[in-house]
C-alpha positions as CSV (number, residue, x, y, z in Angstrom):
1,M,36.5,139.4,175.7
2,A,38.9,141.3,173.6
3,M,42.6,140.8,173.9
4,A,44.8,143.8,174.4
5,T,47.4,144.3,171.8
6,G,50.5,146.2,172.3
7,N,54.2,146.0,173.0
8,H,55.0,144.2,176.2
9,S,58.5,144.9,177.4
10,S,60.6,141.8,177.8
11,P,64.2,141.6,179.0
12,T,66.7,141.7,176.2
13,A,68.4,138.5,175.4
14,P,72.2,138.6,175.4
15,S,73.6,139.0,171.9
16,L,75.3,136.0,170.4
17,T,78.0,137.7,168.6
18,I,81.3,135.9,168.0
19,A,84.2,137.6,169.6
20,P,86.9,138.7,167.1
21,R,89.8,136.4,166.8
22,R,92.5,137.8,169.0
23,N,95.3,136.0,167.5
24,G,96.0,133.3,164.9
25,R,98.5,131.6,167.2
26,L,95.9,129.5,168.9
27,R,94.7,128.2,165.5
28,W,98.2,127.4,164.3
29,A,99.0,125.7,167.6
30,L,95.9,123.5,167.3
31,A,96.7,122.7,163.7
32,G,100.3,121.8,164.7
33,L,99.1,119.6,167.5
34,A,96.6,117.9,165.2
35,L,99.4,117.3,162.6
36,I,101.7,115.8,165.3
37,L,98.9,113.5,166.5
38,V,98.2,112.3,162.9
39,L,101.9,111.7,162.3
40,F,102.2,109.8,165.6
41,A,99.2,107.6,164.7
42,V,100.6,106.9,161.2
43,F,104.1,106.1,162.3
44,L,103.3,104.4,165.6
45,S,103.2,100.8,164.2
46,P,106.5,101.0,162.3
47,L,108.2,102.7,165.2
48,R,107.0,100.0,167.6
49,S,108.2,97.3,165.2
50,Y,111.7,98.9,165.0
51,A,111.8,99.2,168.8
52,T,110.8,95.5,169.2
53,T,113.5,94.5,166.7
54,G,116.1,96.5,168.4
55,A,115.2,95.3,171.8
56,S,115.1,91.6,170.6
57,Y,118.5,92.0,168.9
58,G,120.0,93.7,172.0
59,A,118.7,91.0,174.4
60,R,119.9,88.1,172.2
61,V,123.4,89.6,171.6
62,A,123.9,90.7,175.2
63,C,122.8,87.4,176.6
64,S,125.2,85.6,174.3
65,C,128.0,88.0,175.2
66,R,127.3,87.7,178.9
67,F,126.5,84.0,179.4
68,V,128.3,82.3,176.5
69,G,131.2,84.7,176.1
70,G,131.5,85.4,179.9
71,R,132.0,89.1,179.4
72,D,130.7,91.9,181.7
73,L,127.2,93.2,180.7
74,A,128.6,96.8,180.5
75,D,131.1,95.5,177.9
76,C,128.4,93.8,175.8
77,T,127.0,97.1,174.5
78,R,130.2,97.3,172.3
79,D,128.7,94.5,170.2
80,F,125.6,96.6,169.3
81,E,125.1,98.1,165.9
82,P,125.2,101.9,165.4
83,G,121.9,103.5,166.3
84,M,121.1,101.3,169.3
85,E,122.1,103.9,171.9
86,L,118.5,103.9,173.3
87,V,118.6,100.2,174.2
88,S,119.3,99.7,177.9
89,L,120.3,96.3,179.4
90,S,119.7,94.6,182.7
91,E,120.5,91.0,183.8
92,D,119.1,88.4,186.1
93,V,122.1,86.2,187.0
94,Q,120.0,83.5,188.7
95,E,117.7,83.1,185.7
96,R,120.7,83.6,183.3
97,S,118.7,86.1,181.3
98,V,119.2,89.6,179.9
99,T,116.4,92.1,179.3
100,A,116.8,94.8,176.8
101,R,114.5,97.9,176.9
102,F,114.1,100.4,174.1
103,A,113.3,103.9,175.5
104,L,110.3,102.7,177.7
105,V,108.5,101.5,174.6
106,V,109.2,97.8,174.6
107,S,111.3,95.2,176.4
108,E,112.5,91.8,175.4
109,T,114.2,89.1,177.3
110,A,116.7,86.4,176.2
111,T,117.5,83.5,178.5
112,Y,120.5,81.1,178.3
113,R,119.5,77.5,177.8
114,E,122.1,74.8,177.9
115,G,122.5,73.2,174.5
116,W,120.5,76.0,172.8
117,G,122.4,79.1,173.7
118,C,120.4,82.3,174.3
119,V,116.8,82.1,173.3
120,L,114.3,85.0,173.2
121,E,111.2,84.6,175.4
122,P,108.0,84.0,173.5
123,W,106.2,87.1,172.4
124,K,102.8,87.8,173.9
């Protein structure tokens, strides 16, 4: 039996052409986002270390100011070094402790202990 040869019509496949780039803005935006993410990853550890140091210092100084010096907690921020404006304070009068938070990144607590003064809580 002989096979018939010839052109059989088949549906045309959609062409896979790449659409021309409409604008280079998207490419620049993605490159900028990638750069920001890389910089964030590189500087995250040092920034977290500075935040921990600032919060620890703030908690220790404010605890001493409040429970050793007997001053108001709001007045204790005057003892902070320049650049510590992002450190916020809260106190627990019953526990005799002060917690310092650095811009929602890290928080540290110092507690007054008789004979020892204000001591930072152990790091986890």
